[in-house]
C-alpha positions as CSV (number, residue, x, y, z in Angstrom):
1,X,95.9,-9.9,-33.3
2,X,92.5,-7.9,-33.6
3,X,93.4,-4.1,-32.6
4,X,97.1,-5.1,-32.1
5,X,99.6,-2.4,-32.8
6,X,103.1,-3.3,-33.7
7,X,105.4,-0.1,-33.7
8,X,103.3,2.2,-35.6
9,X,101.5,-0.4,-37.9
10,X,97.9,-0.8,-37.0
11,X,96.8,-4.3,-37.9
12,X,93.3,-3.9,-36.6
13,X,91.8,-4.9,-40.0
14,X,92.6,-8.5,-38.7
15,X,89.2,-8.4,-37.2
16,X,87.3,-7.6,-40.4
17,X,89.5,-10.2,-42.4
18,X,88.8,-13.0,-39.9
19,X,85.2,-12.4,-39.1
20,X,83.7,-11.1,-42.4
21,X,86.3,-12.3,-45.0
22,X,86.6,-8.8,-46.3
23,X,88.8,-8.9,-49.2
24,X,90.3,-5.3,-48.5
25,X,91.0,-6.1,-44.8
26,X,92.4,-9.3,-45.9
27,X,94.8,-7.5,-48.4
28,X,95.7,-4.9,-45.7
29,X,96.6,-7.6,-43.0
30,X,98.5,-9.7,-45.5
31,X,100.5,-6.6,-46.6
32,X,101.3,-5.8,-42.9
33,X,102.4,-9.2,-42.1
34,X,104.5,-9.4,-45.3
35,X,106.3,-6.1,-44.4
36,X,107.4,-7.6,-40.9
37,X,108.5,-10.6,-42.4
38,X,110.6,-8.8,-45.1
39,X,112.2,-6.7,-42.8
40,X,112.9,-9.6,-40.4
41,X,113.3,-7.5,-37.1
42,X,111.3,-10.1,-35.0
43,X,112.0,-13.8,-34.5
44,X,109.0,-15.2,-36.1
45,X,108.6,-18.8,-35.7
46,X,109.1,-21.0,-38.8
47,X,105.5,-22.5,-38.5
48,X,104.2,-18.7,-39.1
49,X,106.3,-18.1,-41.9
50,X,105.0,-21.4,-43.5
51,X,101.4,-20.4,-42.8
52,X,101.9,-17.0,-44.5
53,X,103.6,-18.9,-47.4
54,X,100.7,-21.3,-47.7
55,X,98.3,-18.4,-47.9
56,X,100.4,-16.7,-50.8
57,X,100.2,-19.9,-52.7
58,X,96.5,-20.3,-52.4
59,X,96.2,-16.5,-53.2
60,X,98.1,-17.2,-56.3
61,X,95.9,-19.9,-57.4
62,X,92.8,-17.5,-57.5
63,X,94.8,-14.2,-58.8
64,X,95.4,-12.9,-62.1
65,X,98.4,-15.0,-62.9
66,X,99.2,-12.9,-66.1
67,X,99.6,-9.9,-64.0
68,X,101.5,-11.4,-61.1
69,X,104.0,-12.7,-63.7
70,X,104.3,-9.4,-65.0
71,X,105.3,-8.0,-61.7
72,X,107.7,-10.9,-61.2
73,X,109.4,-10.0,-64.6
74,X,109.9,-6.5,-63.4
75,X,111.4,-7.7,-60.1
76,X,113.8,-10.0,-62.1
77,X,115.1,-7.2,-64.4
78,X,115.5,-5.1,-61.4
79,X,117.4,-7.9,-59.4
80,X,119.6,-8.6,-62.4
81,X,120.7,-5.0,-62.5
82,X,121.2,-5.0,-58.6
83,X,123.4,-8.2,-58.8
84,X,125.5,-6.9,-61.7
85,X,126.1,-3.5,-59.6
86,X,127.0,-5.7,-56.5
87,X,129.3,-7.9,-58.5
88,X,131.2,-5.0,-59.7
89,X,131.6,-3.4,-56.1
90,X,131.8,-6.2,-53.9
91,X,134.2,-9.3,-53.6
92,X,132.9,-12.5,-55.2
93,X,133.0,-14.4,-51.7
94,X,130.7,-11.8,-50.3
95,X,127.7,-13.5,-48.8
96,X,125.6,-10.8,-49.9
97,X,126.4,-11.6,-53.6
98,X,126.0,-15.1,-52.9
99,X,122.4,-14.4,-51.5
100,X,121.7,-12.3,-54.6
101,X,122.8,-15.3,-56.9
102,X,120.7,-17.7,-55.1
103,X,117.7,-15.4,-55.2
104,X,118.4,-14.8,-59.0
105,X,118.4,-18.7,-59.3
106,X,115.1,-19.0,-57.5
107,X,113.2,-16.3,-59.3
108,X,114.2,-17.7,-62.7
109,X,113.0,-21.2,-61.6
110,X,109.7,-19.5,-60.3
111,X,109.0,-17.9,-63.6
112,X,110.0,-20.9,-65.6
113,X,107.7,-23.1,-63.6
114,X,104.7,-20.4,-63.6
115,X,104.5,-20.7,-59.8
116,X,105.3,-18.3,-57.0
117,X,106.8,-18.3,-53.3
118,X,107.2,-14.8,-52.1
119,X,109.3,-16.0,-49.1
120,X,112.2,-15.3,-51.8
121,X,111.6,-11.6,-51.2
122,X,111.9,-11.9,-47.4
123,X,115.5,-13.2,-47.9
124,X,116.7,-10.5,-50.3
125,X,117.0,-7.5,-47.9
126,X,120.1,-7.5,-45.3
127,X,118.6,-7.9,-42.0
128,X,118.9,-5.2,-39.4
129,X,120.9,-7.3,-36.9
130,X,123.2,-8.5,-39.6
131,X,124.1,-4.9,-40.5
132,X,124.2,-3.5,-36.9
133,X,128.0,-3.3,-37.1
134,X,127.9,-1.8,-40.6
135,X,125.8,1.2,-39.4
136,X,129.0,2.3,-37.6
137,X,131.4,2.0,-40.4
138,X,132.3,-1.7,-39.8
139,X,131.6,-4.9,-41.6
140,X,128.3,-6.6,-41.7
141,X,128.0,-10.1,-40.0
142,X,127.6,-11.7,-43.6
143,X,130.8,-10.2,-44.6
144,X,129.0,-7.6,-46.7
145,X,130.5,-4.3,-47.5
146,X,130.5,-1.2,-45.3
147,X,127.3,0.6,-44.9
148,X,128.5,3.3,-47.5
149,X,128.1,0.8,-50.2
150,X,125.1,-1.4,-49.3
151,X,122.5,0.3,-46.9
152,X,119.6,-1.6,-45.2
153,X,116.4,0.7,-45.4
154,X,118.3,3.2,-47.4
155,X,117.8,6.9,-46.1
156,X,117.9,10.2,-47.6
157,X,120.1,12.8,-45.5
158,X,118.0,15.3,-44.0
159,X,120.1,18.2,-45.6
160,X,119.3,16.6,-49.0
161,X,115.4,16.1,-48.4
162,X,115.5,20.1,-47.2
163,X,117.8,21.3,-50.1
164,X,116.6,19.3,-52.9
165,X,118.0,19.9,-56.3
166,X,120.8,17.9,-57.8
167,X,121.6,16.0,-54.6
168,X,118.0,14.5,-54.6
169,X,118.2,13.9,-58.3
170,X,121.3,11.7,-57.7
171,X,119.5,9.7,-55.1
172,X,116.7,9.1,-57.5
173,X,118.9,8.0,-60.3
174,X,120.8,5.6,-57.9
175,X,117.7,3.9,-56.5
176,X,116.0,3.9,-59.8
177,X,118.2,1.0,-60.6
178,X,119.1,-0.8,-57.4
179,X,116.3,-0.2,-55.0
180,X,114.5,-3.7,-54.4
181,X,111.9,-2.3,-51.9
182,X,109.7,0.8,-52.4
183,X,110.5,2.9,-49.4
184,X,113.2,4.6,-47.5
185,X,113.5,6.9,-44.4
186,X,114.6,10.4,-44.0
187,X,117.6,11.3,-41.7
188,X,118.1,7.9,-40.0
189,X,116.7,4.8,-39.3
190,X,114.6,6.5,-36.6
191,X,113.1,8.6,-39.4
192,X,112.0,12.2,-39.8
193,X,108.7,13.4,-37.9
194,X,106.5,16.0,-39.4
195,X,104.7,18.5,-37.2
196,X,107.7,20.2,-35.5
197,X,108.7,22.7,-38.3
198,X,105.9,23.1,-40.8
199,X,107.9,25.3,-43.0
200,X,110.6,22.7,-43.2
201,X,108.1,19.8,-43.8
202,X,106.5,21.7,-46.7
203,X,110.0,22.3,-48.4
204,X,110.8,18.2,-47.8
205,X,107.4,17.2,-49.2
206,X,107.8,19.6,-52.3
207,X,111.4,18.6,-52.8
208,X,110.6,14.8,-52.7
209,X,107.8,15.2,-55.3
210,X,109.9,17.3,-57.5
211,X,112.6,14.7,-57.5
212,X,110.0,11.9,-58.4
213,X,109.4,10.2,-55.0
214,X,105.9,9.7,-53.7
215,X,105.5,9.9,-50.1
216,X,103.5,8.3,-46.9
217,X,103.5,8.8,-43.2
218,X,103.1,6.7,-40.3
219,X,100.2,7.6,-37.9
220,X,102.8,9.1,-35.6
221,X,104.0,11.4,-38.4
222,X,107.2,9.8,-39.7
223,X,107.6,10.6,-43.3
224,X,108.3,7.8,-45.7
225,X,109.8,8.7,-49.2
226,X,108.4,6.1,-51.9
227,X,110.0,5.0,-55.1
228,X,107.7,2.2,-56.0
229,X,108.8,-0.3,-58.5
230,X,105.3,-0.1,-60.1
231,X,103.6,3.3,-60.5
232,X,100.0,3.9,-61.4
233,X,100.1,6.8,-63.9
234,X,97.7,7.9,-66.6
235,X,99.1,10.2,-69.5
236,X,97.1,13.1,-70.4
237,X,99.1,14.5,-73.2
238,X,97.0,13.1,-76.1
239,X,93.8,14.9,-74.7
240,X,93.7,18.0,-76.7
241,X,93.0,21.1,-74.8
242,X,89.6,23.3,-75.7
243,X,92.1,26.2,-77.0
244,X,94.0,23.7,-79.2
245,X,90.8,22.2,-80.6
246,X,89.3,25.7,-81.5
247,X,92.7,26.7,-83.1
248,X,92.6,23.6,-85.2
249,X,89.1,24.2,-86.2
250,X,89.9,27.9,-87.3
251,X,93.1,26.9,-89.2
252,X,91.1,24.2,-91.0
253,X,88.7,26.8,-92.4
254,X,91.6,28.6,-94.4
255,X,92.6,25.4,-96.3
256,X,91.2,24.1,-99.5
257,X,88.4,21.1,-99.7
258,X,91.0,18.7,-100.7
259,X,93.6,19.8,-97.8
260,X,90.6,19.8,-95.3
261,X,89.7,16.1,-96.3
262,X,93.3,15.1,-96.1
263,X,93.3,16.8,-92.7
264,X,90.0,15.4,-91.4
265,X,91.5,11.6,-92.3
266,X,94.6,12.7,-90.3
267,X,92.8,14.0,-87.4
268,X,90.5,10.7,-87.2
269,X,93.8,8.8,-87.0
270,X,95.4,11.2,-84.5
271,X,91.8,10.8,-82.3
272,X,92.1,7.1,-82.6
273,X,95.6,7.1,-81.5
274,X,94.9,9.5,-78.7
275,X,92.0,7.3,-77.3
276,X,94.5,4.2,-77.4
277,X,97.1,6.4,-75.4
278,X,94.8,8.0,-72.8
279,X,92.9,4.6,-71.8
280,X,92.8,1.1,-72.1
281,X,89.8,-1.3,-72.3
282,X,88.9,-1.2,-68.8
283,X,88.9,2.6,-68.6
284,X,86.7,2.9,-71.7
285,X,84.1,0.3,-70.4
286,X,84.3,1.9,-67.0
287,X,83.6,5.4,-68.8
288,X,80.6,3.8,-70.6
289,X,79.3,2.4,-67.4
290,X,79.6,5.7,-65.6
291,X,77.8,7.7,-68.5
292,X,75.0,5.2,-68.5
293,X,74.7,5.9,-64.6
294,X,74.6,9.6,-65.1
295,X,71.8,9.3,-67.9
296,X,69.6,6.9,-65.6
297,X,70.3,7.4,-62.0
298,X,67.6,9.3,-59.9
299,X,69.1,12.7,-58.2
300,X,66.8,12.9,-55.4
301,X,69.4,15.4,-53.5
302,X,70.0,17.5,-56.4
303,X,72.8,17.7,-59.2
304,X,76.2,16.0,-59.0
305,X,78.9,18.8,-59.1
306,X,82.6,18.9,-59.6
307,X,84.6,21.4,-57.4
308,X,88.1,22.3,-56.7
309,X,89.3,23.4,-53.3
310,X,86.0,24.4,-51.5
311,X,86.0,22.8,-48.2
312,X,89.3,21.5,-46.9
313,X,88.3,20.8,-43.2
314,X,85.2,18.7,-44.5
315,X,87.6,16.7,-46.7
316,X,89.7,15.9,-43.9
317,X,86.9,15.0,-41.7
318,X,85.6,12.6,-44.4
319,X,88.9,11.0,-45.3
320,X,89.4,10.2,-41.5
321,X,85.9,8.4,-41.4
322,X,86.3,6.6,-44.6
323,X,89.9,5.5,-43.8
324,X,89.9,4.3,-40.3
325,X,93.5,3.2,-40.4
326,X,94.6,5.7,-42.9
327,X,98.3,6.7,-43.2
328,X,97.2,10.5,-43.0
329,X,97.5,11.3,-39.2
330,X,96.8,14.6,-37.4
331,X,100.3,15.7,-37.9
332,X,100.3,15.5,-41.5
333,X,96.8,16.9,-41.7
334,X,98.2,20.0,-39.9
335,X,101.0,20.5,-42.5
336,X,98.5,20.1,-45.4
337,X,96.1,22.7,-43.9
338,X,99.1,25.2,-44.2
339,X,100.1,23.8,-47.6
340,X,96.2,24.2,-48.6
341,X,96.1,27.8,-47.4
342,X,99.3,28.7,-49.3
343,X,97.8,27.0,-52.3
344,X,100.4,24.3,-52.3
345,X,97.6,21.6,-52.2
346,X,94.7,20.7,-54.6
347,X,91.5,19.0,-53.4
348,X,89.3,17.7,-56.3
349,X,85.8,17.3,-54.9
350,X,82.5,15.5,-56.2
351,X,79.4,16.7,-54.7
352,X,75.9,15.4,-54.8
353,X,73.5,18.1,-53.7
354,X,75.0,19.7,-50.7
355,X,77.0,16.8,-49.6
356,X,80.6,15.9,-50.6
357,X,80.9,12.2,-51.7
358,X,84.4,11.8,-53.0
359,X,87.5,13.7,-53.0
360,X,91.2,13.4,-54.3
361,X,93.9,15.2,-52.3
362,X,96.6,16.1,-54.6
363,X,99.8,18.0,-55.0
364,X,100.8,19.9,-58.5
365,X,104.2,19.1,-59.8
366,X,104.9,21.3,-62.7
367,X,102.4,19.7,-65.3
368,X,101.9,16.5,-63.4
369,X,99.3,15.9,-60.8
370,X,100.3,13.6,-57.8
371,X,97.3,12.2,-55.9
372,X,98.5,11.6,-52.4
373,X,95.1,9.9,-51.4
374,X,91.5,9.6,-52.2
375,X,88.2,8.6,-50.7
376,X,84.6,8.1,-51.6
377,X,81.4,7.6,-49.4
378,X,80.3,4.0,-49.6
379,X,76.6,5.0,-49.0
380,X,76.7,6.4,-52.6
381,X,78.5,3.7,-54.3
382,X,75.8,3.2,-56.7
383,X,76.8,6.6,-58.2
384,X,80.2,5.2,-58.8
385,X,81.7,8.2,-57.2
386,X,85.4,7.2,-57.1
387,X,85.4,6.3,-60.9
388,X,83.2,9.4,-61.7
389,X,85.6,11.8,-59.9
390,X,88.5,10.3,-61.8
391,X,86.7,10.6,-65.1
392,X,85.7,14.3,-64.8
393,X,88.9,15.2,-63.0
394,X,91.4,13.8,-65.6
395,X,89.3,15.6,-68.6
396,X,89.4,18.9,-66.5
397,X,93.2,18.5,-66.0
398,X,93.9,17.4,-69.6
399,X,92.1,20.5,-70.9
400,X,93.9,22.8,-68.4
401,X,97.2,21.5,-70.0
402,X,98.6,18.9,-67.5
403,X,100.5,15.9,-68.8
404,X,100.2,13.2,-66.2
405,X,97.9,12.0,-63.4
406,X,100.0,10.2,-61.0
407,X,98.3,8.0,-58.5
408,X,101.6,6.8,-56.8
409,X,102.6,3.1,-56.0
410,X,100.6,0.3,-57.0
411,X,100.5,-3.5,-56.5
412,X,98.2,-6.5,-56.6
413,X,96.3,-6.0,-53.2
414,X,92.6,-5.5,-53.5
415,X,92.7,-1.8,-52.2
416,X,94.7,-1.0,-55.4
417,X,92.6,-2.7,-57.8
418,X,90.8,0.5,-59.0
419,X,94.2,1.8,-60.2
420,X,94.3,-0.9,-62.8
421,X,91.1,0.4,-64.2
422,X,92.0,4.2,-64.4
423,X,95.8,4.1,-65.2
424,X,98.7,2.4,-66.7
425,X,101.3,0.5,-64.7
426,X,104.7,1.9,-65.3
427,X,108.1,0.7,-64.0
428,X,110.4,3.3,-62.2
429,X,112.5,3.9,-65.4
430,X,109.3,4.4,-67.5
431,X,107.7,6.6,-64.9
432,X,110.8,9.0,-64.4
433,X,111.1,9.2,-68.4
434,X,107.7,10.8,-68.6
435,X,107.8,12.6,-65.3
436,X,111.2,14.5,-65.5
437,X,110.4,16.4,-68.7
438,X,107.3,18.0,-67.3
439,X,107.9,18.5,-63.6
440,X,109.0,22.1,-64.2
441,X,106.7,24.8,-65.4
442,X,103.2,26.1,-64.2
443,X,99.6,25.5,-65.3
444,X,96.8,27.8,-64.4
445,X,94.0,26.0,-62.7
446,X,90.4,27.3,-61.7
447,X,89.1,26.7,-58.3
448,X,85.5,26.7,-56.9
449,X,82.6,25.1,-58.5
450,X,83.9,24.0,-62.2
451,X,80.8,22.0,-63.4
452,X,77.5,22.5,-61.5
453,X,75.7,19.6,-63.2
454,X,78.1,16.7,-64.2
455,X,77.1,15.0,-67.6
456,X,78.6,12.4,-69.9
457,X,80.2,15.1,-72.0
458,X,82.4,16.0,-68.9
459,X,84.0,12.6,-68.8
460,X,87.6,11.9,-70.1
461,X,86.0,8.9,-72.1
């Protein structure tokens, strides 16, 4: 299947997976195959399903079982809520309810035996052909409910995506509890394609982000809102801004020595609490590694600098070179270019001398930053540019007054492994509880060359 194209999913990484055993390519290939098996659109032979299931069992043997089980517990809780909602709305004899009950028993058994069989997930979604008649208001072949109650690949109405506001908030509230997958469509099962009306595209992207969605696009430009069951987020609230730190210092001077000693002990406790809240052991360890690199690495090409919004075109060129099969296609890049010119996009850049070596392409949503995608140049991996950028960027944002650094959805695939180092995994309800209170408002942010020579003191930790 090397260089094969099924629909708009490019599974060219199959060549790298088979020839070099590259773990990232293997993860991408497995993810693509899994998506097709889950959807059930194609008549896959049973032998192929068995082969994928066998691969999953071996993968589980060599994976972090504790993390996998944590994810399964999230799925278990979500499925339990969904089953409860289905039992209230549907007839007990409905085969969809029966399917959910069977899945619940199998999931409970899997967790009890500390094993895994992801073929269970393939069976949870109603299949497209089963729901063909339900699309026109009739009953599904499995005696399920009309499409108005249970939808296959749930879609947002185009007017909801364009209008935003309370209608979109209601959809997020609904899918927060019952959405088993992570993605949906806009407009219809055929989807909404960006590039025909850039003004409308901008409104849709901004409205989706404000409601709490993330988003992807296919290479052809169809936008896919995402509401991931696991979100990678780093809270920045306990990182005091420079102004706050100066204000606290000035106030302490006016107090008595005894009061200052009491305050000093309290501040130490708060700083310790802040360190625990901002990062975990892996983040702190990575911070020490990056600090050591900054002290010891030779910089033959000049200083390492941190910049914001200085070269959009070069960012897009390097992004395309780094991610050969990136979801960011030409149509979305054209929309982003307009958003960038209108100050609706942020690009956080890491430069080595006169060369950009890493960048985060992001959106500002109130006091939260949503990172749509990121890249770094592999030829400079000894400088740890991806982690270095993350540590400098988050401190910069924290000092500016931002509250959340949102990396979007995460899972156990190799290409998502870095998110475990620089962020926390949050369930949908956890993320929305932190995001919704801070999505409004604005925070001033400098652009241009922010730090012309990055040092350890510029890192978050």
